[in-house]
C-alpha positions, 0 to 999 in steps of 0.5 A: 779314677782320681780328681779331675779339675777340668769342670767349671762347676755352677756357683753356690748361688746358682745351685741354691736358686735351682733348688729353691725354684724346685721347692716352690714348684707344685707337682701332680706326679704320683709318688712311688710306692717302692719301699726303702729300708728305714734308717731309724728302725732302731731297737735297744740293741741297735743304738750306738754303744758307748765310744762307738757307732753302729752302722746300718748293717750292724757293724760297730766302729770304735770312735776316738774322742776329740782332743781336749784342745779342740773346742768341744760342744757344751751340748750336743745339738740334735739336727731335728726337722723343723719349720724354716724360720728365715722365710727362705724356704717357706712359700709356694709358687715361683718367686725370685730368689734373693742373691745369696752371700758368696761362700768362703773360698775354702768351702767352695773348694771342699764342695768341689773336692767332694764332687771330683772324688765321689766315685773314687770314694765309692770305690773305697766304700768298704775301707771307709766303712771300717774306720770311724774317722773316715766315716765321719769325714765331713763333706760340703753339699747343700740339701733342703726342703720346702718349709723346713729348709736345711734342718735334718741335713746338717753336717753330712759326712762321706760315710753317711752318703756311702750308706745312703747310696747303698741302702736307698735304691735309685740313688745310683743311676744308670742312664739309657746310654749307660752313663752312671751318676750319683744322686748327691743333692736333695731339693724339693717339696715334701708335700707335692713331691716336686723336686729338682735334685742334683746328680753327679757324674764321674768327671765331677760334672753335676746336673739336675735330676727329677726323682720319682717318689721323692719322699723316700730319698729325702726321708732316708737321707735325713734319717741316716744323717740324724742317726749320727748327730752326736758322733759327728760333734764329739768324735774325731774325723779326718778332713776330706783331703786327709782321707783322700791322701790316706786312700791314695797312699794305700792304693798307690794312686795308680789303680783303675777303679772303673770296674769296681765302680761299675760292679757297684752300680750294676748290683744296685741296678739289679737290686732296684729292678728286683724290688720293682718286680716283687712290688709289681707281683704283690700289686698283681696279687692284690688286684687279682684278689679284688677282681676275683672277689668282684666276679664271685659277688657278680655270680653270688647265687651260682657260687653259693650253689657250687659251694653247697654241691661241693661241700655235700660231695666232699662230705660223702666222699670223705665218709666213703674214704674213711669206710674204705680205710677201715676196710684196709685195717681190717684186711691187715688184721685178717692177714696177720690172723692168717684168715687171708693169704698174702695173694688174697690180701693183695687183691683185696687191698688193690680193690680198696685203693682203686675205690679210694682213687676213684672217689678222690677223682670225683672231687678232682673232676668237680674242681676242674669243672669249676675252673673251666666254668670260670676260665674267662674270669681268671680260672677261679678255683673251688678253694677261692669259692669256699673262701669267699662263701665262708668269709662272707657268711662269717662277716654276715654272722658277726654283723648280726651278732653285733646287733 
């Protein structure tokens, strides 16, 4: 899995034009409710230590200040989200994109170098996330949003992308045919969710991809990217070619990393599906509760009568059980005082236990009849009924007291 140069990529002008059109296109597509780990949920313990960076998983990497001869920023510039002042991204609707100036040949080569080696770099994720200079290796790629442009996406690094691909489920894609790709370019509207992002194949070839639930993708990438704003400006970093040379030297340049990459993609896919299952289960429980509550409201009078009958039965049963338990204690005392023989004690105890079992059976029978009564409405239990009546009575009482 080494760099492949057979692919002739789209020009930067073409790429930006696609992205700009996507930004201006409204969409009625519903947004996904899938949750994403936040990159900025930082407590004081999770901020970057002096002279180091703290990764998303808590790993701390020692950093190396830039040599004095290198130009140092007089002030660290925060990559904050802000409205685009150029007018390039500020608009709604299709519009013709003005030709963009040709980028420097060196930047274009670096962009293609990243695309050709993205899968190779993914295969070396653990190694890269162990060295701050590798982590902070800058890459050339273009991300932007309608209205705010490229703010929040400046100075991306390979480490930032590796963390994004790991933590944002859906950025590692497996098509129905089994072809794998990495989401590497963000372009769309943060308001409508309309988007036309970029995906990258192992060959270095890129293609458009429409992401469902667009907000989780751009928000997570922006949050991870801005997390390392200061580190990107004041600490040493390898160039991408230097990073590749080091990795090639360490692995000999001949090892096949296809299985390694496939394992990462499959694990990512399993985690994504697991999250979807858990989300659907939570949704199912939420709507089932709403449905059962609606059924109980529909049969409010009957439900209240069932509740009254059950609580009355429960009180009588509990009172009788308590009396029988006192009888058990009395039997033990009689046995100790030798007023009862062991045989007589066992016979009497057996009778008491049978009576307790029979009383509990009355409650179980009542509960079963309730479930059978509402079998067509989702097997509503007596516990559901008790909760419904008690909560409703409490709400009505609270309302009355407020007046």
